[in-house]
N, C-alpha and C positions, 0 to 999 in steps of 0.2 A: 672629872678629869679636865674638861674644858674650862671649868671655873677657876682652876689653878694656873691657867695659861697666862703668862705675862708677856705682852707685846715687847719686842726688842726696839731699840732706837731707830733701826733701819726698817722701814716698812716692809713687811714680809713679802708683799707682792713683787718687790724687786728681786728677791731671792728666787721666786718662781720664774721670773723673766730670765734671770741668769741661767737657771737649770734648763729652761726651754732652749736657750741659745746652744748649749752644749749637746743636748739631745738631738736637736735639729741638725747641728753640724755633723755629728757622726752618722746618724741614721740617714740623713739626706745625702751625705757624701758617698756612703757605701751603696745605697740602693738606687737613688735617683741619678745623681751626677756621675757616679762611678760606672754605670752601665755602659756608657759610650766607650769607655776604655777597654772593656772586655768584649765588645761587639765583634771586632775583627778577629781577635784570637779564637773566639768560639766558631766563627764562620770558617776560618782556615782549618781548625782542628776537626770539626764535625761535618763540614761540607754542606751546611745549610744555607739557604738563600737569605738575603737581607729581609725580605718580607716575613719569612718564617721566624727569624730571630726577633724582628720587631714585634711580632705577635705576642711575645713574652711580655713586653712593655705594655701592650694593650690588655693582656690578661691581668697584669698588675693593676692597671687602671680600672678594669671591670670589678675586681674584688674590692678595691678601695671604694668604688662607687656604690656597690651594693651594701657595703658595711658602714659607710660614713653616716647614714641616718641612724643606724643602730648604735654606733659608738658615740654619736652626739647625745642620744637619749640616755645611754648608760653613763656618760660623763655628767650629765645633769643630775642623775640619781645617785651615782656611786662616788663621784669625784674622779680626778685624773690619775691618782697614784696607782690604783690596782690595774688600770688599763695599760699604763705605760710599762709597768713591771712585767705583766704577762705578755704584752706585745713584744718586748725585747727578747723574751725567751723564745717565742714563736718565730720571730725573724731570724734569730740565730740558728734555729733548727732548719729553717728554709734555706739559709745560705750554705749550711753544711750539706744539705741534700743536693743543692746546686753543684757543689764541688764534686759530687759523686755521680752526676748525671751521665747516662749512656744512651738516651733516646730523647726524641722530641717530646714525647708524652711525659717523661720524667722531668725534662727541662721546664715544661709548662706547669707541671705540678709543683715544682720547687718555687716558681715565681708566684703561683697562686697562694702558697703558704706564706711566702715573704710578704705578699700584699695583705694577708690577714693580720700578720704581726704589725706591719707598718700602719695599718688603719687605726690600731690602738696606741700607736707610739708617736705619731707626728701631727699633721696639720690640724684636724678637727679637735683632737684632745688638747694639744698645746695651746691653740688659740682660744678655746673655751676656758682653759685654766687661767690664761692671762685676762680675758674679758671679764671673768668673774671678780677680779680684784681691782679693776680700773673702770672709770667712766669718763672723767674729765680729761684724763691722759691716756685713753685707751689706744689712740692711733700711734703715739710715740712708743708706748709700751709694746704694742704689737709689732711695731717696726723694729725695735731692738730684738725682740724674741725671734722675729723673722730673719734677722741678720745672721742667725745661725745657719740658715739654709744658704746664705751667701758665703759664709766662711766654709761651708761644706766643699766649695770648689778647691780648697787647699788639699783635699784628700785625693783629687784626681791625679796629680803628678805622683803622689805617694803610691796610688794603685798602679799607675803606669810603671813605676820603678819596681814594685813587687812583681809585676808581670815579666819584667826583664830578668829578675833574679830567679823567680820560680815560674811554674806554668800557671794558667788561669785557675786550675783546680785548687792548688795549694793556696793561691791568693784568696779565693773564696773562703777556704777553711780558716785562714788567719783573720779575715774580716768577721767571720762568725764569732770567733773567740773574743774579738774586740767589742762586739755588741754586748756580750755578757759582762765584760770588764768595765765598760764605760757607761752604758745606759742603765743597767739594773740598779746600781747604787744611786744614780741621779733621780730615779723615780721616787725615792724616799723623801725628797725635798718638797714634793708637790702637796698642796692642801686644797680643799674644795672651795669654800666661800669665806671671805674675811670675817663676816659676822659670827661665824662659829668659833673664831679665835680672838675675839675682842677688838677687831679692827673696824673702821669705817672704810668705804671705798676711797681709793687713792691715798690712803694713809692720813686722811684728815681727822682732826680731833672731833669734829662734829659733821653730821651728814650735810652735804652742800645744799644751801638754799637756792631756789630758783633765781636765776640772774637775768635781768632784762638786757644786760650788756652782751650776752652771747648772741651768736649769729641767728638771725630770725628764722632760718630754715631748720633749726634744731629745736626739739621740744623742751619746754621749761621744766617738765617733770619726767621721771623715768617711765618709759613705755613698758607695758606688759602685754605684748601681743602673743596670743596663743598660736600653736602650730597650725591648727586647722584654718584659722583666719589668715595666717601668713600665706598658706598654700592657695588661698582664694584670691590673693591680691595680685594686681598687675606688677607692683613693685618687686615682689618676690621673683616673678618669672623673668622680668627684665634684668635683674641682678644675676639670676642664675644663667640666663642666656649669654650675658656679657662675659661671665667668667668661664662658661663652657668654651667660648672662643679663645679666651686667655689660655686655658689648659691645653686646648688643641695645638696652639702655636708653640707654647713653651715645651710641652712634652716632646713634640716633634724635633725641635731644635736641639734640646738637651740630649735626646737619644741619638740623633744622626749627625751631630756637629763634627765629630772626628771622622766618621766615614765620608761625609761631604768634603771636608778639607783634604782628605787623602785622595778623593776622586778628582780634585782640581790641582793635584801636584804638590801639596804641602806635606812635609815630612811628619811622621807620626809624633815625634817628640814636640815639635812646634804646635801640632794640632792639639796635643794634650794641654799645652800652655793656654791656648785659646779657650778650650773647654773649662779650664780652671778660671780664666779671667771673667767669663760670663757671670757666674754667681758672685765673684768678688766685686765686680762692678755693680752688681745689684744691691750691695750693701748701702752705697750712697743713696740709691733710690728708696730703699726700705726706710732709712733714717730720715732723709730729707723730705720725702713725700709723707712719711708718717707724722713728722712735725707739722708740715703744711696742712694736712688733713684735719688736724685739731683746731686750725684757725680759719680755714676756708671751706667753701662748699665742697663736700667730698665727691659729689657727682662730677663737677668740673675737674677736680684733681684726677679722678680716674680716667676721664676722657683725655686729659693731657698725657697721661702715661701711655695710653694706647696710640696717641699721635707719635710719641717717641718710638714705640715698638714698630709702627708702620715704616717710619724712615729707616730704622735699623734693618728691617727685613729687605728693603730695597738695596741697601748697601751690601748685604750678604749675597743677594741674588746676582748683582752685577759685578761682584769682585773679580770673577774670572775674566770678564771682558774689559773692565775699566782699570783693573790693577788691584793687587792684594792690599794696597794701602787703605782700601775701603773697609778692611776688617777693623781698623782702628775706630772710625766713627760708628761702625756696627756695634762694637763692644760697648762703647759709651751709650749710644742711643738705646739699643736693645736691652743691655744689662740694667741701665738705670730705670728705663720705663717698665721693664718686667718686674724689677724689685719693688718699685712704687705701687704698681697695680696689685701685686700680691699682698703688700702690707695693708692697703686701705680696705681690702675685702672684709676682714673681721669687723672693723670699726663701722663700716657703712651698714652691715647687718645689725650690729648693736644699736646704731642710731635709729634705724627704721623699724626695728622689731623689739628692742629692749633686751634686758639681761636675763630675765627670769626663765625664758625658754631658749636662750641663745644656742646652747649645744644642739638641741633638737633641730632648730631652724637652720643653723649653720651646717649641720650634718647633712640635711636634705639638699642644701645648695651644693655642697661639695660632691654629694652623690650624683647630682645632675651634671655638674662640671666634669665628672669623671668620664662621661660619654665622649668628651673631647679627647681625654687621655687614652681612651680605647681606640678611637678612630685615627687620631693624628699620627702616631708613630708607624702604625701599619700602613696607612695611606702613603706616607713619605717613602717608606721602603718599597711599596708596590710601584710608585712612580719611578723610582730609580731602577728597579728591576725591568720595568717596561720600556723606558726611554733612555736609560743610561745617564740621566741627569736629574739633579734636584731643583734646577732653576724654576721650572714650572710650578712646583708646589710652593716654593718660597713666594713667588708672585701671587699665587692664589691666596696665601695667608695675609698678604698686605690688604687685599680686599676685605677679608674677614675682620681684620683689625679696625678698618673704617666702619664697618657695620656695628662692631662693639661700641665704638665711640658714640654713634647715634643712639644706640639702645640705652646707654647709661646717662646720657647728657641731661635728661629732663624727667626723671621718674618722680612720681607723686607719693606723698606720705600716706601711711595706713592709719585710719582712725580706730581708736580703741572702742571696744564694745564690752558689755558685761561678760560675754563668753571669753573675750580676750583676757580679761583680768583674772578669770578662773583658770586660765592656762589651757583652755580647750583648743 
């Protein structure tokens, strides 16, 4: 059957990138960015504290973290299509269960189920699918695919509007139906590796020859680092720690941005627009830094994105004191820096560890990163419940962002061994 496959004039990898944009846009908008919109309606309806509700986001991060290594391995072995299709079904069931919740235990159970589905539908699987089809243009391809998560912000005001028309329970049921209608058909677009369908990487007619013109920090031939050797390397743990900080900060901001803005006197409708603007602003960072990371040292590029996040957090923390106009530079600095950092993560993993075991290695990194997603939203909610203000946690996160810059700035390359080439 594969022998009869005729490559189209458009490199099929770009179709996978396009499908990734749409999957990320809907799934990310509903589950990740949309959660901030239902935060207060649930608190008002059920009488739960911010820390209790935030724990649902932490449980989502826990499940994603535990499953990311597994989904990475499964993507390497089975390809992305089956995982995305089944993940969409499971996420839809979880969203419907959420719409029927009557207790905290049921609420947490629904989010755990959603996380299981999302782990097979979004980050690890989508980025592995793209990385398998690109090498020379992997950063910009990942940036375009990642822009779907930026476009997901457009769904926040849609969800806010649905909440105005219906209650939060009906809104969740509608979003569950949308998961089946939008994501399951898109799963059929995905293919595993280009060589199985008569393509070379990046759509080239011949495999790219090593070039001395490329940046000296990048290897002349494709690396084949095994999972075990990657786990033993300092580079792996520095990348993992850097992005654990990234996930801690991002998950906390995305979860609490609307409650924070409401706490400092900004109307809910305007707070929803700010929540929408964060991922939309990230699109420029995803595309711009994705392009830059294919031409410059990715370590320095990532460090630069964390510098922008640091300045953005300072603007957010001091907006109540210095004026709400600081929300404008916050959106630009934080959104652009966050988008750029997110985009370069898959490409730096591909650069330092190669493509052959990318899903497994990237999945383990995402799993470690999820520790930040577990702790961050709950910690921010606890700080607000305890002190009645978010400012302290935002300032703490600026310090963490500086630590992340130092961690990533000068990591060293992993040397291949015979065990690496065998995939051990």
